[in-house]
N, C-alpha and C positions, 0 to 999 in steps of 0.2 A: 548712312552715306550711300550704301548700295541701293537703298529704297529710292532715294532721290535720283540716282543715276538711271535706274530702270525706268522710273516714271518719265524722265526727260528723253532718254535715248530710245526707249522701246525695248521690248524683250528680245526681239530678233537680233538687233545690233549687239545687245549685251551678251547674247549667246555666241555670236561669231567672235567677239573680242575675247570672251572667257574660254572658249574652246579652241578655235583655230589659231588665233593670234597668240594666246597664252601657251599653247602647245609649241608653236614656232619659237617663242621666246625661251621657254624652259629647255627646249632641245638645244638651242645655241648655247645658252648659259651653262646648263648642267653638264653637257658633254664636253664643253671647252674647259671649264675650270674646276669641276668637282673633284676629279681625280688628282689634279695637281694640288688643290687645297688640302686634301687628306694627306697627301705625301709630305707636304711642307709642315704638317703638324709634328713630324718626327725631327725637324731641324731645330736644334737648340742654339739660339742666338748668343746666349751667355757663355757658351763654350769657346767662343772666339774673342772674348772680351780682352784678353791679354795677348792674343796671338799676333796682333799687328798694331803696335802702339802708334806708329806713324800715320795710320789711317785717320785717327781723330785729329791729329795735328794738321793733316792735309785736308780735313773736311771731306773725307770720303767714307763710304760704307765699310764696315768691317767685313772680313772674309765671309762669314756666315750670312750676314745681311746681303752682301752682293750675290751670294749663291741663291738666296731667296728671291732677290730681284730678277736675276737671270731666269729662274724657273717661272716666275710669275708673268714674265713677258710672253711665254709660250702660248697661254690661252688667248692672248690678244690676236696673235697671228692665226691660231687655229680657228678662232671665232670668225675671223674675216673670211677664211676659206669656206667654213661651214655655212656662213650666211649667204654666200653666193650660190652654193649648191641648193640650199633650201629655198631661196627665192625662185630659182629656176623650177624646182619641183612644184611649189605653190602656184607660180604663174602658169605653168603648163597645165596644171589641174584646173585652175580657174578659167583657162581658155576654153575648156570643154563644159563649163558650168555656167549657164545663163544666169543662174541665181546669184553668182558672185560678180558677174560683170555688168548686170543690168543697172543702169543709173537709178532706176526706180526702187530696186530692192536693196542695193548696196552701193551707194555713190562713193566715189573716191576709194574704192576697194584696193586697187593696186597702189595708190599713193599711200594709203594707210599701211599696207603691207611693207612698202619700202621704208616708211618711217619706223615701223616696229623693228625691222632688221637693223637699221642704222642705230636705233636706240640700244639694241642688244649689244652691238659692238662698242658703242660709247660706254655702256655700263661695264664691259670687260676691261676698259682702260683704267678702272679703279683697282684692279687686281694687285699690282705691286704695293700700293699703299694699304690695301686691306690686309694682305698677308703680313706686312710689316707691323701693322697695328695689332694683329692677333699674336704675332711673335713676341711683342713687347707687352702683351696682356692689357691692351687699352680697350677694354670692353665698354666702358662708359662712352668713350669717343665713338665707337662703332654705333652704339645705340643712338647717340645724338645725331650722327650723320644720317642714319636710317630714318629717324623721325623727321628730319628736315626734308629728305627726299620724298617720303610718303605724303607729307603735307603738300609739297609742290605738285605731286601727281594728282592728288584729289582736286586741288585748286584748278589745275589746267584742264582736267576732264570736265568739271562743272562749268568753268568759264567758256570753254569751246561749245559745250552743249547749249548753254544759255544764249550764246551768240547765234548759233544756228536756229534756236527756237524762237527768239524774239525778233531777229532781223528778217526772218523769212516767214514769220507767223505760221509756223508749221506744227502739225501734230507730232507726237513722239515718234511714231513709226515712219514719218515722212521728213524728219529732220535731216537735211542734207549733210550735216557734219557729224552724224551720230557715230560712224566708224572712225572718222578722223579724230574725234575727241579722245578716244581711248589711245590712239597712236600718239597724240600730242601729250597726253598724260604720261605715257611711258617714256617719251623723250624728255619731258620735264624731270621725271624721276632720275633718269640716267645722268643728265647734265648736273642736276642738283647733288647727287651723291658723289660724283667726281669732284665737283667744286667744294663740297663740304670736307671731303677727305684732304684735298689739297690745302684748304684753309687751316684745318686743325692739326694735320700731321706736320705742317711746316714749323710749328712751334714745338713739336716733340722730337724731331730729328736734328742731328748735329751737322747736317750737310744739306745742300740745296735740294729742293723737290725734283728738279730735272734729272738729278743723278739716279732717281728711282726708275727712270725710263731709259737708262743707258746700260746695255749689257757690257760686261767686262770679264775677261778671263781671269781665273784665280788659280794659283798653284797650291794644291793641297796634297799632302802625302797619302791621305786616305781616300782621295777621290778616284783612284784607279788610273787616272791619266794626268800628266802634267799639263798645266795651263788649260784646264777644262773650264766649261761654263757652269755646269751643275753637278758633275760627278756621275760616275757609272752607277753607284748604289742608289742615289736619289732618282736617276732616270729609270732604273729598273722598277723601283717602288712606285713611281708615278704611273708607269705603264700598267702595273698590276691594278692600281686603283682606278685607272681609266676603264679597264675591262669590267671591274665591279660596277662602276657608275653606269656603263651601258646596260647591264642587267637591271640595276636599280631603276633606271629611267624607264625601261620596258615594263617593269612591274608596277610602277606608280602612275604611269601615263597611258596604260592600256585602254582605259575607258575613253580618254580624250582622243586617242588615235582612232578608235572605232567611231566615235561621234563625228570627228572631223571628216571621216571618209564617207560614212553612210547616212548620217542624220541630216534632216532639213534644218534650216535656220531657226524655225519655230521650235523644233525638238531640242536644238542646242540651247535656245533661250530658256526653255522649261528646265532642262538639266542644270544650266548655270544658276538659275534662280533657286532651285531646290538645294543644290550642293552648297551654295553660298550661305543660305539661311539654315539648312539642315545641319551643316557642319559646325554651327556655333557650339553645341554641346561637346562635339569632339575636340574643338580647340580650347574650350574653357575648362572642361572636366577631364576628358579622356587623355589628352596630350600631357598635361602636368602629372597625372597618375602614371602614365607610361614612362615618363622621364624619371620620376622618383623610383619606380619599381626597377628600372634599368640600373640605377645606381646601387640599389640594394642587392640585386642579383649579381652584379659585377663583383661585389665584395664576397658573395657566396662562392662565385667561381674562383676567386683568388684563394679562398680558404680551402675549398674542395677541388684541388687540381687533379684532374683525371690521370695525369701522367705521374702523379706522386702518391697515389693511394697506398702503395706498398710501404712507403717510408713514413706515413703519417698515422698517428694513433686513430683507430677506427672510431673511438668515442667522439673525438673532435669533429671528424667528418660528418658523423650522424647528427651531431648537435647543430652544425651549420646547415645541413640539409633539412632538418626539421624546421629551422627558422624560415628557410626558403619555402617549405611546404605551407607554413602558416601564412606567409605573405601571399602566396598564390591563392590560398583559400579565402583570405580577406578580400583580395582584389576580385576574385570570382564572384563572391557574394555581393560586392558593391556593384558589379556590372549587371548582375541579375536583378538587383533592386532598381537600378536606373532603367534597365531594359523593361521591367514591368510597368514603370511609370510612363515611359515613352510609348510602349505598345498600346496602353489603354488611352492615355490622354492625347498622345501625338497623332495616332491614326484617326481617332474620332473627331479631333478638332482641326485636322488638316484642311478640310474644305472651308471652314470658317476663317482660319488664318490666311489662306490663299485669297479669299474674297476680300478680307480687310486690307490685304496688300495690293488690291486692285488687279488680282489675277483670277478672273472669274471662270476660266476654262476648267472643265472637269479634269482634263489631263494633268493640270497643275496640282490639284488636290490629290489625285491618285499617286502622282510621283512623290509628293511630300509625305503621304502616308507610307509609301514603300520605303522611303528614306528613314522614317522613324523605326521601321522594323530592321533596317540595315545597320543603324547606329549601334545597337547592343552587340551585334556580331563584330563590328569594327573595334569596339572597345575591348571585347573579350580577346580577339586576335592580337590586339596591340600588346597587352601585357604578357600573353603567352609567348609571342615571338620575341619579346624583350628578354624573357627568361632563356629561351632556346639559344638566342644569339649570344647571351652572356656566358653560358656554360659550355657551349659546343666547342669542340676542337676545330683546327683549321680544315682537316679532311671532312669532318662532319658538316662544316659550313658550306663546303663545295657541294656536298650531296644535298644539303638543304636548298641551296640556290637552284640546283637543277630541278628539284621538285617544284619550287615556287615558279620557275619559268614554265614548267609543264602545266601547272594550275592556271597560270595566266593565259597560256595558249588555249586551254579549254574554255576559259571565260570569254576570250575574244571571239572564238568560234561561235559560242552560244549567243553572245551579244549581237553579233552580225546577223544570226538567224532570227532572233526575236525582234530585231530592229528592221531588218531588210525584208524578211519573209513574213513574219507574223504581224508586223506593223504595231507593236506594243509601245513604241516610243520610249520616252525617258524612263517610265516605270519598268519596262522590260530590261533596260540597261541596269537598273538598280537591282532587279531580281537576279539577273545574271551575276552581278557583283556579290550578291548574298551567297550564291553557290560557290563562288571563288573563295569567299571568306570561310564558308563552312568546310571546304576541303583543306584550307590552311589550318583551321582550328583542329580538325581531326588529325592532321599530320603532327602538329605540335603536341597534341594529347598523347599520341603514340610515343613520340620522342621523350616527353617528360616522364611517362610511365616507365620506359626503359631506363632512363637516367636514375630515377629513384630506386628501381629494382637492383641496379648495380651496387647500390649502397645498402641494400637489405632493408629499405624503408618503404612503407606503403605510400603510393602516390596520392595527391589530393583527391578527395571524393566529392562527387556532385552533391550528394546528400548533405554534406557539411556546408555547401554554398547556398542551399535553398533558403529563401526568406521564411520568416515565421509564418505559420498558417494564418494567423490573424491579419498579417500584412497582405498576404495573397487574397484573403477574403475581402479586405477593404478595397483593394484594387479592382477585383471582379465586381463587387457591389457598386463601386463608382461607375464602372463602365456600363453596367446594366441600367443605372439611373439615367446616364447621358443618352443611351440608345432609346430608352422608353420615352423620355421627354422629347427627343428629336423626332421620333415617330409620331407622337401625339400632336405635335405642332409643325408637321412637315410643310404645311401650306404657308408657314412664315419663315421658311429657311432663308429667303433672300432679304429679309427685313434686317436693317442695321441694328435696330433696337433689340430684336430677338437674338441676334448674334452677340451683342454686348451682354445680354442677360445670360446667355449660354456660357460666355467667358467667365462671368461672375460665378455661375454655378460650378464651372470647372475649377476656379480658384478655391472655392469652399471645399469641394471634394478632394482637391489636391492637398489642401491643408489637413484634411482628415487622414489622408494616406501618410503624410509626413508625421503626423502625431502618432499614428500607429507604429511607424518605424521607431520613433523616439521612445515609445512606451515598451515595445517588445524586443527591441534590438540594442539594448544598452551595452552589453558586452562587445557587440560588433562595433558600435560607435566609438567605444574606448579604444578598440584595436586600431581603427582608422586614425584616431588622433595620435596614438603611439607610432604608427607607421609614418605619418607625416613628420613627426619630430625625429624620426630615425631611431627610435627605441624599439627594438624587436622583442624585448623581454615581455613575457606574459601576454602575448598576443592570442586572443581567443575570438571565436566567431559566434559563439552561442553560450 
């Protein structure tokens, strides 16, 4: 789908939409609702099932439901205020940027900006229904509504792009509706998700939908104040989570902030192209592993409570810690195996893949190759931080967040330097991100070593994570063959037939690497299967 969008809209428009507009959207949505959503996870709707029997007879929300509704209305008001401030910031910046206002380079820029902001606020209007569906554990309903909204967004983007393409007979980079198409898609998503939740939640609730948008005071003895709207404890908890969401947003959107401020539209387009396609392994492989490891590590944290070590038999603590060490070792070895494959095949085949995707600029191939080097670090950092956040105490988490903010500041300063001063473009941003990930990995390694040392157990060792020498040899040999053939036939690099033959060669060599893993890493493969099934017994890596 993204391939079609990039082809019709052009890389520059895709970059502006994926970097500037998505940063605007995520800032409004994340800062407005994330803290309140996390706080409302602590509200138990079932606890008020018998507290107000007349509510059901009168077709009104129960006390806890009303409390959720009152709290969920806050992000709508906060989002409206934030949207106005951000529009003023973006508009004032674009007033100084001819690239943003030029009708030739970015037609309908301000209109697209306004549509994005309005779409963000419309999406926030689903909050009362969303948090109620989550409180009632209606996950299938959420997935259905999300699927409908995503389909509407894709259809709106493609339809608007085709309209501009065929009715103006324009090339991709000259399509006058290229920015407006992404804004129309986001508006279609917002309207569709609100409509879908209204449609399906109407059959789940015992009271009219409009009551989900009416604040009402409730009298609760544990709320701290009589006739309060959300209660003092929930308000305090929400404020804490809002502060954490500010830090999290800064950590996760640092690269977009740098790109939006200092990058050209072409550099944004390359970065958006590479991050969209390069992150496929992260979404398909690394994210599920990180979520599974987080669940395993959370059980370990519950079993080995740092506040209760004196009261618990040391043998139980050490057994649980050894399980955690085995899981870390298995995941570390998996990341190194995937990293070896990505390093050899990803970096060498990046120019060919970029060319087949109709991105012939050398900068695209360089950025894609850099992203292949970055992915293993991302995966390694993901499960290490999952362990650290699962076992760390509250005071340790505060210290960890402080370090992470410091690392992000270093990254952003380096990213600005390589982008603005050295002119390394998107590849420079990715290399700066690699440094950021490296610093975070080192910090997690130090923390994990200290955590195991407190229990008198050796921390996971790198030597236990290394792939079998035969697997390493197969990867290196495959890389040598690819380099040799590419050098011998360098005069055919731009030939489509040669590129397809090189892909076939890569498939054969990749099969050989996978066969070597299957042949020499059987204990490790069995350990991965046990880990996926939740069975931690007898996990071995070699």
